NUNUMAR-662881 format. One line per field, with one value per residue (C-alpha): residue number from 0; y, x, z. Coordinates in steps of 0.001 Angstrom, whole numbers, plus 524288, in hexadecimal, padded with zeros to 5 digits. Layout:
residues N
k: NUM  ... .
y: Y  ... .
x: X  ... .
z: Z  ... .
//
This chain:
residues 592
k: 0  1  2  3  4  5  6  7  8  9  10  11  12  13  14  15  16  17  18  19  20  21  22  23  24  25  26  27  28  29  30  31  32  33  34  35  36  37  38  39  40  41  42  43  44  45  46  47  48  49  50  51  52  53  54  55  56  57  58  59  60  61  62  63  64  65  66  67  68  69  70  71  72  73  74  75  76  77  78  79  80  81  82  83  84  85  86  87  88  89  90  91  92  93  94  95  96  97  98  99  100  101  102  103  104  105  106  107  108  109  110  111  112  113  114  115  116  117  118  119  120  121  122  123  124  125  126  127  128  129  130  131  132  133  134  135  136  137  138  139  140  141  142  143  144  145  146  147  148  149  150  151  152  153  154  155  156  157  158  159  160  161  162  163  164  165  166  167  168  169  170  171  172  173  174  175  176  177  178  179  180  181  182  183  184  185  186  187  188  189  190  191  192  193  194  195  196  197  198  199  200  201  202  203  204  205  206  207  208  209  210  211  212  213  214  215  216  217  218  219  220  221  222  223  224  225  226  227  228  229  230  231  232  233  234  235  236  237  238  239  240  241  242  243  244  245  246  247  248  249  250  251  252  253  254  255  256  257  258  259  260  261  262  263  264  265  266  267  268  269  270  271  272  273  274  275  276  277  278  279  280  281  282  283  284  285  286  287  288  289  290  291  292  293  294  295  296  297  298  299  300  301  302  303  304  305  306  307  308  309  310  311  312  313  314  315  316  317  318  319  320  321  322  323  324  325  326  327  328  329  330  331  332  333  334  335  336  337  338  339  340  341  342  343  344  345  346  347  348  349  350  351  352  353  354  355  356  357  358  359  360  361  362  363  364  365  366  367  368  369  370  371  372  373  374  375  376  377  378  379  380  381  382  383  384  385  386  387  388  389  390  391  392  393  394  395  396  397  398  399  400  401  402  403  404  405  406  407  408  409  410  411  412  413  414  415  416  417  418  419  420  421  422  423  424  425  426  427  428  429  430  431  432  433  434  435  436  437  438  439  440  441  442  443  444  445  446  447  448  449  450  451  452  453  454  455  456  457  458  459  460  461  462  463  464  465  466  467  468  469  470  471  472  473  474  475  476  477  478  479  480  481  482  483  484  485  486  487  488  489  490  491  492  493  494  495  496  497  498  499  500  501  502  503  504  505  506  507  508  509  510  511  512  513  514  515  516  517  518  519  520  521  522  523  524  525  526  527  528  529  530  531  532  533  534  535  536  537  538  539  540  541  542  543  544  545  546  547  548  549  550  551  552  553  554  555  556  557  558  559  560  561  562  563  564  565  566  567  568  569  570  571  572  573  574  575  576  577  578  579  580  581  582  583  584  585  586  587  588  589  590  591 .
y: 49486  49461  49F76  49C69  4A494  4B227  4BCC1  4C2DF  4CF7A  4C937  4CF4D  4DBF5  4DBFF  4E15E  4E2FE  4EF6A  4ED22  4E95B  4EBA2  4E18A  4D82F  4D969  4CFB3  4C56C  4C720  4C7B6  4BBAA  4B4CB  4B842  4B1EA  4A647  4A504  4A2F7  49528  48920  48221  47D17  47632  47990  48422  4887A  47EC7  474C8  46A56  45EE4  4651C  46229  45377  44B2A  43CA4  4330F  430CA  4243A  41FF1  422E6  41786  415FB  41932  40BD5  40B9E  41A3A  418D6  40EE1  412F5  415E6  40F2E  40251  3F65A  3F310  3FECC  3FFDF  3FABF  4037E  40A13  41400  41EB7  42635  431F1  4380D  442AA  45069  458CB  466DF  470E6  47D58  48493  47FA7  471B9  465AB  4571C  44F61  442BD  44071  432FE  430B1  429C7  425E7  41F28  41638  411CA  40BB6  40F4E  40EF5  41950  4189B  42316  422F8  41568  40FD5  40B6E  40FEC  409E5  413A7  4157E  42147  42674  430BD  43521  43D20  43EE2  44535  44FEC  454C5  461BF  46376  46835  45F6C  453A7  453A5  45089  45D32  459B5  44EC8  450D2  44A1E  44482  43B4B  433A7  42AE3  4217B  417D9  409AB  4018C  40C3A  408CA  4073D  40B3A  418AC  42367  42654  434EB  43A56  44711  44F74  45729  4627E  46D27  47B4A  4859E  48624  47E3F  47413  4656F  45D4C  457B0  45F99  45A0C  44CA5  44A9F  45380  45249  446CB  43D5F  43009  434D0  44117  4479E  4480E  455AB  45E43  468D2  473AC  47285  4706A  46254  45DF9  4584E  44A24  43F2E  44041  436ED  435BF  430D9  429AB  433A5  42F8B  43C81  438DA  43B3D  42E6A  42816  43139  4339C  4301B  43B0C  4412D  44B89  453DC  45BC5  466D3  46946  46F20  468C6  45B8B  453A7  459AC  4600C  463FB  45B37  461C5  469C5  46EC8  475AF  47641  48481  480CD  47B53  4866B  48E0F  48D5D  4884E  480CA  47996  47677  4707D  468A0  46304  46055  4588F  45111  44D76  448C9  440AD  43A7F  43726  430C8  4297E  423DF  42209  42BCC  433E7  42F95  4319C  43CA7  44792  45105  45BC4  45FB1  46C3C  473D0  48261  48635  47876  47D79  487A2  47CA2  47410  47EBF  4807B  471ED  46F17  47810  472AA  464C2  468B1  46E90  4616A  45A24  45570  458C6  45805  4525B  45A53  4641E  46665  47419  474A8  4820A  4893A  494BB  49710  4A5F1  4AC82  4BA33  4B7A2  4B01D  4BB67  4BF1B  4C418  4BEC8  4B166  4B04A  4B67F  4AA43  4A263  4AC5B  4AC63  49D90  49EF1  4A8B8  49FBC  4942D  49BCF  4A1F4  4AFA5  4B3B4  4BBA0  4B8B8  4B954  4AFE3  4A695  49DDF  49090  48951  48BE1  48861  490DB  49BDA  49B71  49CA3  4A8DD  4AE78  4ABF5  4B37B  4BEC7  4BE9A  4BE78  4C89F  4D21C  4D070  4CD49  4DA43  4E18E  4D9E8  4DC75  4EB0B  4F4EA  4F8B9  505EF  510CE  511CA  50705  50919  5044F  50FC6  511E5  51339  50573  500CD  5071D  50146  4F393  4F34C  4EDF9  4E2D4  4E07F  4DF60  4D54B  4CE19  4CDD0  4C60D  4BBB2  4BC23  4BF22  4C973  4D7B3  4E03B  4EA98  4DFE7  4DB28  4E86A  4EE00  4E30B  4D9A5  4E4B2  4E4E9  4DA5F  4D754  4D1B4  4C88E  4BC47  4C1B1  4BBDD  4AE7F  4B307  4BB5D  4B4C9  4AC29  4B2DA  4ABCD  4A23C  4A1D1  49B59  494CA  49AAB  48DB3  4893E  4930C  48851  4858A  48D41  48F99  49883  4A66C  4AB1E  4B945  4BB8C  4B3B0  4A5DD  4A87A  4A5F4  4AC47  4B47D  4ABC4  49FB4  49BCE  48DB3  491B6  49330  489D0  483C8  47E6B  47C46  474C0  469AC  46B0A  4619B  4560F  45802  4580A  44B9C  443B9  446F5  44316  436AC  432FC  43569  42C09  421E8  42236  42597  41F02  42A9C  42FFA  43B85  4415F  44F0F  4582C  4582B  46666  46807  476D1  47D67  48C1D  48CEA  48855  49335  49DD0  499B1  49767  49D73  4A1C1  4A6FF  4A095  4A414  49C50  49712  49E9C  4ABDF  4AFCA  4B3B7  4B469  4AF05  4B21F  4B64D  4B6B2  4B676  4A835  4A42F  495E6  4954E  49842  48BC3  483F9  48AFF  48845  479D8  47896  47F8E  47605  46A48  46CCA  45FBD  463AA  46491  46CB4  46A9E  476E3  47554  47FA4  480EF  48BC0  48F2D  4908C  49EAF  49AF2  496F4  49BD8  49418  49FDA  4A4DB  4976C  49870  4A601  4A1A5  495A5  49D38  4A772  49E01  4A0EC  49525  49254  492F4  48557  47FB0  48549  47971  4711E  4772B  47126  4795B  47462  47B27  4756C  47A02  478DB  4808F  4808F  47233  46DC4  45FA2  46270  463C3  455F4  4590E  4619D  45755  44D0E  45652  45A3B  44C02  449A8  45528  450BD  442FD  4486D  45147  44605  43D3C  447BF  44A49  43BD2  438D2  4447B  443F1  44BF5  44D0C  43E48  43DFF  4489F  44099  43437  43B39  4404C  432AA  42C73  4373E  43497  43040  43CF8  44598  44EC7 .
x: 5DFC1  5D4E6  5D283  5CDCC  5C199  5C794  5C4C3  5D0A1  5CE41  5CD69  5CA03  5D099  5DB32  5D7AA  5E5A5  5EB9C  5F738  5F0C3  5FD1F  60451  5F8D7  5F6B1  60163  5FC24  5EDFA  5F1B8  5FA1C  5EE81  5E668  5F0D2  5F104  5E269  5E285  5DF17  5DFF4  5D5EB  5E088  5EA89  5E99E  5E8D6  5E262  5EAF7  5E16D  5EBB1  5E23E  5D7A8  5DC11  5DC1E  5D10E  5CFBF  5CDB9  5C004  5B8C3  5AB80  5A6A5  5A5F4  59BFD  59F37  59DAD  5A0C5  59EFA  5965D  59E6E  5A27C  5B0EF  5AF45  5AAFF  5B2DC  5B50C  5B938  5B2F8  5BA44  5C2C0  5BBF5  5C08C  5B7C4  5B82A  5AF38  5AA87  5A214  5A608  5A8EE  5A897  5AE7E  5A7F4  59DBA  59258  59717  5907A  58EF0  58290  58752  585EB  58C57  595D8  5A100  5AD28  5BA1E  5BEF3  5CCD7  5D42D  5E15E  5E9F4  5F1EA  5FB10  5F90D  60071  6058E  5F7DE  5F2FD  5E526  5DD08  5D39C  5C978  5CA3C  5BE34  5BE2B  5B15F  5A51A  59AB3  58DDA  588F4  57B04  57420  56FE2  5624A  55E75  56738  56A49  57846  57FDC  58E4C  597E2  5A399  5B081  5B7C5  5C2B8  5C0ED  5CA3A  5C49E  5CC07  5C834  5C382  5C40B  5C376  5B4D0  5B69B  5BBF6  5B47B  5BB0D  5BAFE  5B8ED  5BF6E  5BAD8  5C584  5C513  5CE13  5CA2C  5CA62  5BED6  5C01F  5CA3A  5C8C1  5CE14  5D994  5E3AF  5DFC3  5DD2F  5EAC7  5F27D  5EDA9  5E830  5E28C  5E903  5F0AF  5F8C3  600F5  60FBB  614CE  620C4  618CC  61BA8  6250F  62038  61C4A  62244  619D1  61507  616EA  611DC  60EC5  6021D  60577  5FE5C  5FC07  6006F  5FACB  5ED1F  5E1C6  5DB9C  5E02B  5D714  5CBC8  5C5B4  5C816  5BEF7  5C404  5B923  5B91C  5AF05  5A61F  5AD9C  5BA89  5C049  5B553  5AA62  59ED8  590C4  585B5  57BF2  573A5  57D5E  589AC  5976B  595F5  58AE3  59552  59F33  59DCB  5A128  593F5  590C7  59DBA  59C2B  58EC9  5945A  59F3C  59544  58D1A  59918  59C85  58EB2  58E8C  59B9C  59700  58AD2  59108  59C0E  594AE  59D01  592D2  597A4  5A605  5ADD1  5AEC2  5B9C4  5BBF8  5C921  5C9A0  5D50A  5D53B  5C772  5C445  5C580  5BAF4  5B30C  5B4E1  5B013  5A37F  5A1B1  5A31C  5979A  58F68  591F7  58E1A  5818D  57EDF  5814F  58F1D  598E4  5A74A  5B1EE  5BD26  5C17D  5CF0D  5D17F  5DDD4  5E264  5D64C  5CEF8  5C317  5C28E  5C45E  5C395  5D0E2  5D6B9  5E012  5E2B3  5F094  5F167  5ECA8  5F649  60240  6076F  606D1  60F07  61874  61937  61CC9  6277F  62C85  62CED  63578  63D9D  63911  63505  63E15  63852  641BD  6443D  64210  63613  638D3  62EF5  62317  618AA  61E89  6209D  6129B  60DE7  61644  61135  60312  60522  60B02  5FFAE  5F5F4  5FC4C  60206  5FB3B  5ED63  5EB20  5F009  5E766  5DB87  5DE1D  5D6BC  5DC63  5E33E  5DA7C  5E1B6  5DFC1  5EBD4  5F996  600B0  60D4E  60662  60162  60EFA  614AE  60A38  60C50  61B13  61DFC  61497  6192D  6271C  622BF  61B8D  627D9  62ECE  62448  62168  62EAC  628C8  62D04  62314  622AB  61F05  614B0  60E3B  61054  611A2  6083A  5FEC5  5FCE0  5F304  5FB43  6059E  5FC72  60490  61218  614BB  6147E  61CBB  626D6  62966  63396  63A3B  637C9  62E5A  61F99  61A96  60D77  601BB  5FB56  6088F  61399  61DD2  61A58  62228  62389  62B92  626A1  6217E  62376  61552  614A6  60F71  605C5  608A4  5FC0F  5F207  5E8C7  5F077  5F135  5F364  60178  6039D  60EF1  6073D  5FE69  60708  61137  60791  5FCE4  602F2  603CF  5F5B7  5F126  5F7FC  5F5BC  5E73F  5E453  5EC5A  5E715  5D8D9  5D916  5E316  5E1FE  5D3BC  5CEE1  5C66D  5C698  5BEBF  5BD05  5BC00  5C6D8  5C9BA  5C932  5D18E  5D000  5C45D  5C5A8  5B75B  5B361  5BAD2  5B663  5A83D  5A8BD  59E65  5A5B1  599AD  597BF  5932C  598ED  58F23  594DB  5926E  5A04E  5A324  59B8D  5A288  5A1D5  5AB25  5B8C9  5B4BF  5B0D6  5B0FA  5AF3F  5B5D0  5A84E  5A2F7  5ADA1  5AB21  59C8F  59EE0  5A88B  59F43  5942F  59D4C  5A6CE  5AD91  5B1F2  5C0C3  5C84E  5D635  5DC02  5E867  5F08D  5FDAA  606E3  60A75  5FC8F  5F9B2  5EC98  5E5D7  5EF64  5F0A5  5EFD3  5E363  5DD81  5E0F0  5DAF2  5CE82  5CC99  5CF88  5C539  5BA47  5AD3D  5AE4E  5AE43  5BC5E  5BB34  5B9E4  5C6C9  5CD2F  5C655  5CF45  5DCBE  5E682  5F2D4  5FC6A  606C9  612EC  60BA3  60249  5F40E  5F48E  5FAEF  5FBB5  604F6  60FDB  6138F  61721  60B2E  6021D  6076A  6066C  5F898  5F493  5F9A8  5F1D5  5E5B4  5E711  5E748  5DBCA  5D389  5D767  5D3A7  5C68F  5C36B  5C812  5C1DA  5B393  5ACF7  5A025  59E63  5A1E5  597F9  58D6B  59166  591E3  58438  57F79  586F3  58A86  595A4  59183  59633  58F4B  58533 .
z: 52B4C  53533  53E83  54C09  54A73  54B28  54170  53B2E  54274  54FDE  55CE8  56097  56AEF  57838  57CD9  58211  57932  56C5E  564B1  56CC3  56C98  55E01  55A40  56359  55F86  5513A  55296  5586D  54C8A  54446  54D4D  54C87  53DDC  5416B  53940  54149  54A47  54221  533D0  529A2  51D15  51616  51BBB  51DED  51DDE  515C9  50824  50791  50264  50391  4F897  4F3A3  4F6A0  4FB16  508BF  51210  51CDA  52AE5  530D6  53F3F  540B8  54C90  553CF  56166  563E6  57104  56AFB  56EBE  56065  55828  54AB0  53EE8  53689  52B3F  52157  51C46  50F88  5107F  503B8  509D5  505BB  511AA  50D3E  51657  51190  5199D  51160  50F87  51502  512A0  51072  51684  52538  52632  53178  52AAA  53231  52FA9  53A7C  53D24  5487A  54E0E  55A14  560FA  56C96  576F4  583C9  580F5  57EF6  571B4  56EAA  563DE  55E0C  55379  54A68  54386  538D7  5330B  53520  53F53  53BBC  544A4  5458E  546B8  554DB  5513C  545E8  5489F  53A14  535D8  5343B  532EB  53017  538EB  5364F  541E9  545AC  55248  559CA  563CD  56C39  569FC  57579  57FD4  58E3D  590D7  59F16  59BA2  59482  5878D  58448  576A7  5725E  566FD  55FEE  55649  55156  54F5D  544D4  543D3  5377D  53B58  53AC1  545FA  53E65  545FB  55316  54D62  547AD  550A0  55E84  56619  55C34  55A9B  54EBA  54CF7  542A7  5439C  540AF  54250  548FB  54C86  5410C  5333C  530A2  52399  518A5  51826  51B06  528F0  533F7  53B96  54919  553CC  55E80  56C21  570ED  56C72  575B5  57189  57E23  5858F  57C2B  56F39  56574  55B66  551E0  54C0A  53F76  54039  534A4  52935  52D20  529F4  523CB  52BF7  52521  52731  5227C  51957  51B02  52521  52064  525C4  5299C  532CB  53BDF  53ADA  54758  555C6  55A2C  54DBA  54E8F  55CFD  55AD2  54F73  557E5  5629D  558F5  55452  5624D  564E8  55877  55BE7  56997  5640D  558B1  560C6  56D8D  57532  57C4D  589A0  5868A  58CE2  582E5  57FCB  575B8  56FE7  567F5  56250  55ED2  55A81  55ED8  56CD0  56A47  56418  57026  57928  5716F  56EE1  57D63  58019  574E8  57980  58741  5821B  57BA3  5885C  5854B  58FEB  58C8E  5951A  58F8E  58547  57FC1  57A9A  57251  56DA5  5723B  56C8B  5752E  574E7  567C8  56D6C  573A9  5684B  5659F  573B7  57520  582F4  57ECC  57380  579B9  580C1  57423  56CD1  57842  5771E  568B9  56C13  576C9  56D66  563D0  56EC6  56B42  578FD  581A9  58F03  59A72  5A093  59536  596B5  59CA8  5944C  58BDD  595E6  5A09D  596FE  5923B  5A043  5A15F  59489  5984B  5A4E9  59D47  593BC  59EE9  5A7AA  59DB1  590A7  594A5  59BDD  58FDE  586A2  58F1C  590B3  58837  57B19  579DE  574E3  567F1  55E33  555EC  557D1  55E37  5658F  572A4  57140  56D7B  579A1  58232  57D0C  57C26  589E9  58807  57A1F  57F0D  588F4  57E54  57615  58096  57FAF  57124  56B42  56246  561B9  56922  55E68  554DB  55E42  55EDF  5515D  54781  54E0E  55098  541EC  53E2E  53238  53B4E  54285  540B0  54292  54FED  549A2  53E31  5452F  55247  54BB2  54014  53357  539A5  53A84  546DB  54845  54EE4  5522B  55742  558CF  5580C  549D2  53FDA  5315F  528C6  52A0F  51D06  520EE  524AB  5311B  5314C  5263A  517F0  51334  51A5F  52209  51E14  52C3E  52869  5264F  534E1  5376A  5429C  537F9  52C28  533EE  53628  52BD7  5221F  52B4B  52F8A  5215C  51D7D  529BD  52AE3  51CE5  51E37  52BA3  5285D  51CE0  520F4  52FB7  5321B  52592  521AD  513D7  50ECE  50158  50765  50B75  519F8  51E4A  52A58  52AEE  524B3  5230D  51F55  52CE0  53378  52A2F  52BDF  53A8E  5435B  54F9D  55690  563C0  57163  57C87  5868B  59200  58BD0  58F42  58144  574B2  56901  55AAA  55004  5559F  563F0  56539  5738A  57725  58471  589C2  583B8  58A5A  59731  59663  593A7  59EE6  5A807  5A560  5A45B  5AF96  5AD1F  59F7A  59EB2  594C8  58FFD  589C8  581A5  57AAE  57409  5784E  56A36  56506  56123  55B2C  567D3  57237  57EC6  587C9  58179  58393  591F7  592FA  58C15  59492  5A109  59DC6  59A36  5A0D8  5A9B3  5B836  5BD14  5C2DC  5B525  5B06B  5B6BA  5AC6A  5A222  5A081  598CB  5924E  58911  5803A  578BC  56BEA  56374  55F33  55B5E  567F3  56385  5582E  5622D  56625  5741C  57624  5706D  579B8  58544  58194  58048  58DFA  59311  58BBC  5912F  59EFD  59BB3  5967E  5A1D3  5AB86  5A50C  5A481  5B250  5B8F5  5B558  5C004  5B89D  5B918  5C779  5CA82  5C3E2  5CB10  5D809  5D5F8  5D2CE  5DE0F  5E7BF  5F14A  5FECC  604DB  5FAE2  60080 .
//
């Protein structure tokens, strides 16, 4: 399973009660054994290969999605070999694409759209030589209103090392999987549904697979590993965006990014790289954010999520009982801020061992924590203080049950060693296994039969080699923090972009039950960005009773689509930058 860029040792706790904080920090390490945001080492879609046949040309690849007459359907069988190792590459730079036409009903309105699945070729910025073939799936509305600007949104998952299949078939594309989540989804047959929560009514949608994932690979003499790093990846996505805008005549379209998990860190850096290349964004959606790795295991940031898990299973003992989850989380965040944060920020005791004096000092707080977390305070301090017990919150909160770290509502039978069947087999987190099978089947079926694209290579949804070879070194342009190793900081990139593009709007979304990228830590990170306070109003925050993959919860997906629709409408309706330009060209009569 993928980690989110943290070494196994992790940063040391700075809390005054390290014994009490140890379970929370350790639980976060377990939570951060990431699967690239929606999968595990079992590689649910990675094992299938398509039937062999001859490659067909990519006729119509350069046709504009805005054209009055959409291009004709065409299937594509791609025989290129897309290796996913660090030294792999392809020799071919052709931009093949499969084209198909469909309809979807959103908000009572039927939308005809064109789907494209294939490759775009990116170039090296210095030599202009082809350096990568990047696989993508794009959905564009047919015959859009010519009087209204049609936005285009670029999507990607995280990892690093994840393809975009989880967002593509789970979130706001025109198709979505049908699952039993958070319960286990039984084996096939499955159904792929039209998605009434699709964002296609507000924007065209482009799902990108970074190099080394899906069917994306470097073009020789470049190698896949040349793209595996914070900055290398951001420049690669930047080049993909520019190629898409050129090929499909979308340079003057409003532009949005949508990243999940590590994809939020990617969006922050990409936003700055695009700005440096003269491309200003209209909006960014950050789902399940991780913008500051130095606080990825912050006890304060994670505490409300664990309290949400305890609340869900009725393990808390708060008096009076919480009225509802949202109100309760507001209460828990205040407790974390007012009581726990000062303790976490205080100096460590002089002794470094676990001694009775530390136990005595932490007991009052541990007893308070028990009311919120439903876990015995002695266990919190002693058992969880032992690194060997790092995952026990998720294995002991509910006797006999393992709960998910991506989504605490997901459960499986407890094997006796928490939610893990084998060491580092994080793919066995029930948040992942309860939905992995339906993703595998429906993606392989949809790609060939729905999108008309067939490949002779394996589709790698989650590539462990990408993560293990990832270069996390990065310095944000504000100088607020210097990244590298397990201290990657990209909130500064977002802050710098917002500072120079004050019309950029940000939509931040989190699930209450996500212990991998906790909602409260996201709030703390965004609030502490090195940005002018006046620009904080450009950030809209929403939270949902779901987990890391918010969209897998039907009610949360519908609610988030409603919030996104309002966000897009607001961005498109309120375009102060354009008005400033017009006013300068034609100043009001009363202007001085």
